[in-house]
Residue, then its C-alpha position, 0 to 999 in steps of 0.5 A: m951924397n956919398s956915405a951920408n951917415g950922421l944927421l942933425a937938424k937944428g932949426n932950418t939947418l941940416y948938418i950931415l956927416t958924409g965920409t970924412s966931412l961935416q956939411k950943412a944944408d940950409e933951407n934952400k938946400k945949399l950945401t956948405k962944407i964945415t970941415d973935412g978930415i974926420e977919420g975913421g968913418a964919420d958917424g955921430i954928431e951932436m951940437i953942444n953949444d951954438h957953433e960947436f959940435i962933438v963928432t964921432g968916427w966909427a973907428g974910434v975917434i972923437y972930435y970937437v968941431k967948430d962951425d968955422g971948420t976948426k977941429q980937435v981930437l978929444s979921444d982916439t981909441r983906434d989902436k985899442k980897436i974900440n969903436s965910437a958909434d953914434l952919440g947922445y948929449d945931456p946939456k944939463t950935465k954936459t955929458i956925452y954918451i957914446p956906444e962902443m960896439s966892439q966893447n958892448c958898452v956905453v961910455a960917458y964923458n963930461l965936457k968942460 
């Protein structure tokens, strides 16, 4: 895979961020592209519900992605040069934590 970066294992499925796409590999190693067009260098992935993900692009874009391929930009800080790296998720509080490397901090967002 070209530019594989973010990985997420759930059961027998491996979700993989590669370049600008989110793919999944099943237990038989069959690859299926979920979505494409993740700008800014796909970096981090967390599953927030069945069939729903938060995906970060290194350049500063945060996406909400469904496994049917639809995606929505939640935040875009590229113009401020604030990067979005990997992320963590606390399902109890519905909070995502994203390190912003260029700002030397971690930002928390509550999901609704």
